[in-house]
KEDOLO-884635 format. One record per residue (C-alpha): residue in one letter; x, y, z. Coordinates in pm, whole numbers, plus 50000, padded with zeros to 5 digits. Each point is the difference from the previous one (the first is absolute). Example, Ala and Ser with C-alpha at 12.3 -4.5 7.8 and 13.67 -1.06 7.14 Angstrom:
2
A512304955050780
S501375034449934
REM end
This chain:
630
M463386379889096
F501095025549751
S503204983349869
S498374996649661
V498705035449988
K500545013949641
A501145036049941
Y497335017149789
E501585012349674
G503434992650149
Q499935027450249
H501644989750325
Y498865020450291
S503254996250221
T502325008249712
L498025030249878
K499715014250363
R503714995450055
Q500815018949679
C497695027850100
L501505003350346
Q503564999949861
S499145027549742
G497955019850240
R497075002049761
L496424989350061
F498694971549781
E498135008649686
D498654969249833
P500725000049624
L497434973749939
F497125017450164
P500785036449960
A498185030950128
V498275006949684
D496344999649879
D500574966849825
T500514984450345
L496465010750085
F497934997249680
Y499874979849691
Q497115020149850
G501125035450079
N499965022550306
R496605004950137
I500745016050339
G502065030349910
R503445010950101
V501744973350213
H502985006950240
W502104971250109
K501045004050355
R501904979150252
P498334994050343
G502575024350160
E498575027049786
L496494993750103
C500574998650374
D502675006350268
D499944965150143
P499364973049743
H499674963050093
L499104968249841
F497714991450301
V498485021650265
D498854979750302
G500434967949808
I497884989549700
S496364998649993
A497044993749759
H498975034850077
D503245014849849
L498804997749629
H497795024549816
Q499374995749625
G501135030949793
Q499095012649649
L500194965649846
G497424972449960
N502134973450185
C497784992350289
W500884963949924
F503645006350071
V499295020950310
A497484974050130
A502714972649963
C502525022450180
T497505005650290
S499684962150033
L503774998449987
A500485025850282
S498184978050239
R502464971149965
E503515007650133
S501614967749871
L498765008949645
W500695036249986
Q503564994250112
K500424978949697
V498965028349771
I501815027350188
P503314981550093
E502565013150244
W497545028150086
K501905012150292
E503055005149779
Q497865018949744
E498425022550262
W501135036250027
D502515004350283
P500585036750122
E503064989150182
K501414984849680
A499225025049737
D503014990249798
S498464964849938
Y497015014749805
A500504994249633
G496475006249866
I499674962949898
F497544974450108
H499234964249905
F496824976950031
R499274964949917
F497024984249804
W499434964349891
R499724997149629
F499574969149796
G501654976750235
E502745019450157
W500425030550224
V501535030849817
D501645029750183
V498945032849852
V502125030850052
I498545035949980
D501155034750102
D497835018650234
R498815029449769
L496224999750018
P497505018349780
T498255029850164
V497625026949898
E499875031050223
N502334984350248
Q497674969250057
L500614964449899
V497904993449691
Y499474961650058
C499944976250303
H501025018250331
S499724993350372
N497895017850271
D503265013950136
S501655025249772
N503324986950080
E499544963749948
F500954988149665
W500064961049984
S496684997549793
A501115026449748
L503294983149948
V498494964649963
E497585013049744
K502845016149807
A501964966549988
Y496874980649896
A499315026849723
K503624995149875
V499334963049957
Y496645008949802
G501755025449788
C498495031750134
Y497565013050259
E497135001749756
A500404962849939
L498614994550347
D496765017649917
G497524970550004
G501414965850099
N499374967850183
T500374997650379
A500654963249967
D503145007249792
A501385025150264
L499304976550284
V502034972149815
D502835026449925
F500125008550382
T500104964150134
G500814973449739
G496654985050117
V497004986349806
S497005022949924
E496704983249970
P497255023149860
M496484992050109
D496715011649849
L497655004950295
L496915002449769
E500674968049820
G500524981650335
Q496585016450128
F501605004750341
A497505026450086
Q497094976249972
D501554967450125
E500895000850367
V501814966649995
A502275010249705
R500515034550168
N501144985150330
Q502364976549813
L501405029749813
F500565020650319
E502044969850137
R502235001649687
V500405037650032
L500754995550367
K502584973649926
V501745020749743
H500075030650227
N501334980250308
R502744984349782
D501305034549904
G498395000649655
L498905032549825
I496355007149903
S498305025549784
C496415005449880
S498105022649767
I496435007249864
R499994994549623
A498955029949786
T498194986849682
R499985033549829
V502545028149942
E497805025250184
D499934977350313
M503775000150049
E500735016650339
A496255006750049
R499035001650360
L497054980150131
D497495011950262
C501694978450259
G503375017049939
L501704972349804
V501685008749671
K499624979649668
G502954990749785
H502275006250295
A502494976150179
Y499714996250376
A502714985050216
V498704974350273
T501855008050316
D498384976450262
V497674970650017
R498544989550333
K497294981050175
V498755026950235
R498314990850341
L496675015450072
G498975010550352
H501595015150298
G501944986850288
L500194963550095
L496824993349812
A501735006149665
Y502474971050066
F497204975450074
K498165008649682
S500714978849689
E498875028249764
K502725016949819
L499605024649717
H502024996449690
M501835033449933
I502265013149740
R501925032749990
M500995019449682
R501805033649911
N499345023249713
P503285010149850
W498625035849980
G500145000950372
E496395012650017
K496554989149893
E498914971750207
W497204975450036
S497055016850173
G497934968750068
P499634975950306
W503374997650195
S501435031549850
D502155021250223
S497245017950198
S497124976149950
E497774987650283
E500954962649944
W503245005950186
K498085002650325
K499494963249976
V503804994950049
S501815005950312
K502475028850044
S502914975150032
E499024983449681
R499695032749803
E503505010150122
K501414966349896
L498495006049658
G501165035649967
V496865016449941
T500255037349946
V497595026449915
Q501735020549728
D499965003149614
D503284982349934
G498674976249731
E500144969650235
F496744983350102
W498394966750119
M497174980849836
N498274966550092
F500774974349741
E496454996549885
D499895037049903
F503394996049837
C498914971649771
H496795019949920
Y501885031449887
F503374987749858
T500364979849694
D503664990649981
L502394985550254
I503764993749961
L501664975950240
C503795000649980
R501394968850168
L503544995650107
I500344963049894
N501954980950267
T502584978249846
S502234998150313
Y500474965050150
L500665017950345
S496565015350019
I497094986750217
H497615007449739
K499384978449685
T502825001049752
W499395001349638
E502314990849717
E500705027049732
E501154993049646
V501035029849795
M500314999149631
R500815025849733
G498664997049646
S498865021649712
W497515002849718
I501925000449665
H498195002049672
R501604980749720
G498704988649660
D500754963550070
P497034985350196
L502294974250181
R502245029350113
N497365026050061
R499245008550370
A497435027049969
G496804982949923
G497405023750162
C496824988350180
I498054968549959
N497585017049754
H502914995249750
K499864961849998
A502604997049708
T502725017950216
F498964997550360
L502224971150089
Q503065015849842
N500155020850328
P502654990950263
Q499034968850191
V501244993550357
S499674965350151
V499254999050372
P499754967150194
V498135009550325
C498094986450296
I498165032150084
L500465031949803
L499405030250203
N500385026549717
G501745011949701
I501255035349952
L500845013549653
L502135033149996
V500495015949671
D502605028149910
V497765013849729
P497005013350188
V497915008149692
L499554963749914
I496644983850099
K500874965550142
Q498654968550165
L501154968750177
F498514967449874
Y500354965250182
N499594966749827
Q500064966750155
V502134976049798
E501634965550014
L502204991950291
N502994992849784
R499665027249735
K503405012249887
Y499155017149664
R497865029849913
M496174996549961
H498775001449637
S496224994150078
A497815014950260
Q500144981650335
Q497635003150305
K499835036050113
V499785002950389
A500535036250065
G500535032949831
S500335036650111
I498205027949828
Y501695021149743
I501255032550156
N502175028949904
S502044998650313
R503644992650060
C499214971950244
V497454973449931
F499014976850285
L498194966150001
R499294981050314
K498954964549971
E500174968350213
L500554970149784
K500174962850065
E503234982849963
G501284997049640
R501805017049710
Y498845032149861
V501175022649719
I499725038450058
I499615020349685
P500735037050041
T498425018849709
T499475034349864
F496515008349858
D501055005549633
P502444976949808
G503445015849916
Q500385021350301
Q503434997250148
G501375006050348
E501764983050294
F498354984250305
L500764987350333
L497894970750119
R499804992350385
V498374968150116
F499334991450363
T499374963050102
D500074980250323
V502694978049859
P502785006649764
S498605002449653
D503055001649771
C498495023249730
K501494994849666
E499125015149655
L499084974649736
T502205007749695
L499994969149797
D497164991249768
E500824962649981
P502754976050077
P503175012549831
Q501744979149728
T503624991750081
C502734978349858
W498684971650206
T496525002449853
G500714977949705
M501374971550230
C497675002950298
G496885009549792
Y497945031949983
P496305000450136
Q497534992149734
L496925007050196
V499025023250304
T497144987250224
Q498205016450299
V498664976250248
H497245014550239
V499094976450280
L496665015450108
S498834976650285
A499744965150130
E496954981450181
G499404969150191
L503214998550184
Q499694972050268
G501694997350330
Q500925027150250
D501595004150327
A497895000250334
N499035036349938
G498474992049654
A502835019449814
S501704988049685
D502455027349918
P500384991249626
Y502435014049749
V500604993549620
I503154993049813
I500195003949625
T503014983349827
C500985002149641
E503404989849856
G501715001950334
E498585034350096
K497665001150301
V497515026550102
R498664996250361
S497015018050136
P499725013250361
V498374976950260
H496265006650033
K499154995150371
D497104981850138
T498054990849692
R499294969249795
C498665019349700
P502845023749925
S499655028749740
F503614998649883
D499785025649721
V503744993449932
K501635004749663
G503364986149850
I501555008749656
F502164974349830
Y502215004049687
R499994964749870
K502704983449793
K498084966449998
P496435008049952
K498914962949989
E501074994150352
G497415004250266
I499405026250270
H499814986050329
I497575014750267
E500034988650340
V497815010950300
S501324990750337
W498805002550345
K500494984250347
Y498904964849915
N499424995849637
V500895012449646
I498305004349660
V502154993949705
D499065008749638
T502185000049695
F498745019849686
L501374986849682
G500855026649747
Q498364981649700
V496704997750198
T499545030950203
L502055027049838
F498755020049692
S501685021249739
D497675029450033
P500405025450296
N496354998350123
D499214988450352
R499274964350039
Q498714989750342
E500164962550073
Q498524983450300
H501614965250092
T498764974050238
V503064985350140
Y500884976550279
L501435005050343
K503154982050094
D501314996450355
K503465015750029
G501414967350135
S498254976449764
R499944991849634
Q496434987750007
D497055021049890
N497595006150269
N497225003849740
L498795032350169
P499295024249715
G501275036450010
R499465027949749
L502705023849874
T499105029349783
V502645012149759
R500295024849735
L502794996449725
I500975025949740
T502454991349740
C501755022149738
T502364989349728
T501515035549980
L502135004650306
N499215036550056
N496214997349998
I499484995350380
REM end
């Protein structure tokens, strides 16, 4: 699985450890040394720090004490609850934490093999499309002989502190973790897809149907080993980490550690009752300060649940930061939810398989408009379409994920529906079908189910001229073959003179057809449309069970012989509509929309005779003399 793991900054764990053992010296990381610059980028704010190895802090250090648990983690003197919450979620998934902490048995302290200890550890994070292996030494920052940052319940357990140090190394220093996005950490730990959800916008607290649907989604993500986090939005600086009367904390990330449908009642009666309560369990990374409302640790509501059910749920009465809530209360108090799915692309799985396309690109600012790829948001109409454009032919689009390696950029994903045969970049606005919000986050997510067709995804920054690299991930139910559109128009080659160069570009948009006669015994017609121009064909998907199809299909044609007609044929099970549009009659030199409705005649597929049954075909044609105007 990790054959393609990349050594971070070229540091290879096995090589460095072997060198340390041969020299008899403990590893000291030259790239992340035990100095204040490793801790801060704005100056020391906690006083004199002493760097100590675990063996200097306790007599019997271990990576894990009695295994790994969500209760192992406690946030230290750093505002990185987002990271600690993600680690808490990670700790509950053995298959996931073993990716982040590889060869953990080999890395564990072994009193019987003291000579194998070299003071070096390594951890793995998924960064921009690949797993990276990060090497650290085990010198940890302390004040008065206590760990300054993340630590465990057990004073001799160090996995959380070491993972935090490796993550801080990737970010540049510990202080760089002060304030962040849980969604980013969940992706880094899994390689999955983080979907942020605004619970206020969805009105889940008021809408019972929507709330139940959301619970089923959350339950499915949890049952399929996904990771989940939540928080209560703080709208003012003074609200950050403010505690509400119910015990919850604003501006603070919580890890979701369990999602269940809980049976109410006792004994056999509980099994015959259809009523089940939707419940969700969370943990505060502080290891204290819990929810004090209904279904909190010592609330009366737990008497409604049998003892065996409580034991199964692991209900405990102690201030350990972990607590249960019913989902209705959860949606009432919490404002933001993050679902990190492990998208299944394996053909060996019993669950639905999704196809993943991964593409790397960049926003590059150049003076030449045709070469510029940093056009900014759609408010900048003159430059917006200068952004990168990625063509995606899809059946159903699950989601698009944009990862950017310049976190300070505010960015968006923008979907446009285009012609089925588009090969060249868009130069005029097309139909927008979806768009994410602009957000200052490393990861931008957009989920949208779209009908079969071709789409162009435009990753953008908010302001023009901003540069950076991005990774685009697209998940569909069939292979989508993402490709960046780089050419503006058909290239001129040495054969152009002999074969002719396009003189006109025409967009044909077949909107609908009416009056289709003939159907099978079930009344179905299953029509489709074919557009033909100078030997090139565009064929729409079949529209099932209709005699009045709304095709909404577009084709774009670069025409060398503008006077030749464009042939449009609507076919279905028994008949065919045929219409030919002559260039000199229906095409116009100005780029304005012209919608034509034509009464044509149905022809039986097996006969040349007209049946004199009128049908109606609605078509829009747009013609441009300048090739790069569409």
